C-alpha positions in Angstrom: -34.9 -93.3 -3.3 -38.5 -94.3 -3.8 -40.1 -94.6 -7.2 -43.7 -93.3 -7.4 -46.0 -93.7 -10.4 -45.4 -90.9 -12.9 -49.1 -89.9 -12.8 -49.1 -89.6 -8.9 -49.8 -86.2 -7.5 -47.2 -84.5 -5.4 -49.6 -84.8 -2.5 -49.9 -88.6 -3.0 -46.1 -89.0 -3.3 -45.7 -86.9 -0.1 -48.2 -89.1 1.7 -46.4 -92.3 0.6 -43.1 -90.9 1.8 -44.5 -89.9 5.2 -46.0 -93.4 5.6 -42.6 -95.0 4.8 -40.8 -92.7 7.3 -43.3 -93.7 10.0 -42.9 -97.4 9.2 -39.1 -97.0 9.5 -39.3 -95.1 12.8 -41.7 -97.8 14.1 -39.4 -100.7 13.3 -35.9 -99.2 14.1 -35.3 -97.8 17.6 -33.2 -94.6 17.8 -33.6 -93.4 14.3 -32.9 -89.7 14.3 -33.0 -88.7 10.6 -34.6 -90.2 7.6 -34.1 -88.7 4.1 -36.5 -90.1 1.4 -36.2 -88.9 -2.2 -39.3 -89.7 -4.3 -39.0 -89.7 -8.1 -40.8 -91.2 -11.0 -39.4 -94.5 -12.3 -36.9 -94.4 -15.1 -38.5 -94.5 -18.5 -37.6 -97.4 -20.8 -35.1 -96.5 -23.5 -36.6 -95.8 -26.9 -35.8 -98.5 -29.5 -34.9 -97.9 -33.1 -37.4 -99.1 -35.7 -36.3 -102.2 -37.4 
């Protein structure tokens, strides 16, 4: 799982995922399959007013 900024375009997220896949393939011999799931970071929980 990769967190991308919530305001990132789908195209930007895809480009980042592709770059990560290429980096993994370049550093680990014999990699056959890479699955990367991009999602926005979890939002902080809302707090109750005091």
